[in-house]
N, C-alpha and C positions, 0 to 999 in steps of 0.2 A: 580489320575494319578501316572506314578510311571518312575521315570527320570531315566533311565538304563546308559546312561554316561554323560560327560561334553556335555553340550548346544552347539551348532556348531551354534555360533553367535557373531561377533567380532562390535568393537567400528563402525569402518565402516558400518555396516547392521545398526544401530541403528542410525548413524545419516541420511542415505538413507531413511528411513520409515519414520522420523521425517520431513524431505523434503518434502518426497511423502503425508506425510498430509496434512502441510501446500500448494502444489502444486499437485495436484494430478493428473491433467492432465486430458485425455480423459479416464474415467471408465471404459464402454465398451470394448476400445482398449486393454485395459491392463488385463481384464478377458477371452477375446479372446485368446491373448499371451499366460498365462497361462492353458487356455484350449487346449493350443496344446501341451504340454510339453512332452504328449507321443504319440503322432501321430495326423495326420490332420483328422482324421476320423469324427469328430466333435460327440465324443460319451462322452465328460467329460465338469460338470456345473462345474463353480467355484460357492464356498457359506463362506460365513462367517465361519463356521466350522462346525466339522463332526454331532452335535447336530442339527443345523438349514438344513442343507441335510438331515438328516434323518425325521425331522418336513416337509421338502417339498416332502420327497417320501410317507411318509403319509398318504398326502394331495392330492398326485395326485394317491393313489391306491385305495383311497375312501371305505377301509375297513368296514365290519358291525360291531357294538358296539359290542363287547364279543369275537370278533376274537381276535383268542393268536397271539402274537410274539413271537416264543423260541429264549433265548439269552442263548450264552456261559456264565457261572453263575459269571465271575470275569469282571465287566462294573460298569461305570460310572453311581452314581443316574440319573443324567441328562437324561441318554437316556431309561431309565424307567420311570420316567415321561413324557415323550414326550407320551411314550405308554400309559399312563391313562390319558392324556391330548383327549388324539383320543376315548377314553371308547373301549380301547382295553386292553387284558391281560395278563403281561409279563409275559413267562414262563421258569424259570431257569433251566438250564440243568449244574449238576456238573461237574467239570473238573475232566481229570485223572490227576493226580498229574506227571504222571514220563513224560506227554508231554505238561501238563498246555491244553490241549485243551480240549471241549466237549468229554463227553465215548459216543461212538457210541451205546452202549447198553442200558445206560442213554437215550440218543437221541430217540432213538428207543423207549422208553416207555412214553417220553414225548407228542410224535407228534399224536395229537388227530383230528377228522374230522374237528375242529374249527381253527386248526393252519394253520398259512398262511403265515407265513415270517420266515425264520432261521437268527437270527445274529450273527456273529461266529468274537471275537476280538483276533488276534494276539495280545501279551502279550510282554512286556519286551525288544523289537525289534526282537522278532525270529519270523519266519516264520514257523506255521505249517503244518502240513501234513494233507490237509484236502479233499484232491479226496476223500474218501471211505463217507468222512460226507454229502459231496456235495451232493455226489449220490444218498445214502440214501435220502436227504430234496428232490432234484429231483425227484427221486420215489415217494413223497406222495406229490407232484405238490408245494413244497414252494419255494417261492420267494428266493433266496438264497443272502444275505449282506453279503458281507467282509469287517471287519472292520480293516482298518488297521493303526491304529491312531497311533498307535507305530511301525509302519513297515514299511515305508519308506524308501526304498533304491535307490534315484534316479531313472535313467532309467532301472535301471537293474529290477524292479520288478513293472510293469504296475497291478499288481491284478491278482487275479487268473483265468486263463482261464474258469472254469466253475462257477465263480461269477455271477450273475445278477447283480448286484452292488459290487464297490468298492470304499470305501472312505477313502482318504489319509486326515489328518488333518496336521495344520502346528501352532500348539498354541503354548504357552509362555514354556510348559514343555518336550514337545517333543527336539528329540535330533535334528533334522534337522527344528528349529522353523523361523517362521517369524512373532511370535508372535500375529499371527491369517490366518484364510482362512483355507481353505477347496478343494479338489480337489472330485469331485465326477463321477464317471465314473458308467453310465446306458448304458448295452445293448443294450434294447430293444427301437426302436429308436421312437414308441407309445408313453410307458411311459416318454422317457428323452423328449419328447415334450411335454406331459404335464406338465412336473417338470418347463421347461423354462416359458413356457406361466403362470405359478402358479407362481414365483419368478418374472416375467418380471413387 
């Protein structure tokens, strides 16, 4: 990961975190509290990390071995490793250096009949213009995953409206860190329930 600015965590936050480790309280109630951060629509799942949420997603999708997950090329190894655990194929799409997002032309060439999911990561705390990328992916029937691991902006950005899945991370190197945890927004209620059932 690449930390862009100073981490936003203080001694009071660290002390509170230590106290919650010792006296966790009602875990289910706390999870429900954070899951309503953006809305009461029940469309968000609390997870240990974006990687565990992505693993949960791939379990719920139950894709065929050899199916392809198309990635914007700059990502953490752990995400690609998870794809391998599911006997799926990670297909990288090189970035356009001008805007640090996947090149639309390269994405078009990377999509095959085996392509099932597109994962696009915002990098260095920026927000990419994803409309043309997501439109192309949906034209080809791909499930669109927006990896907002480095693009959390509080209530201002709950994820792209065209994304099927939006993943937000709060790990140690994130600007707005909680030293762990993730929120996974899932548009499809059937897929979301599958993920909840597996996690339970």
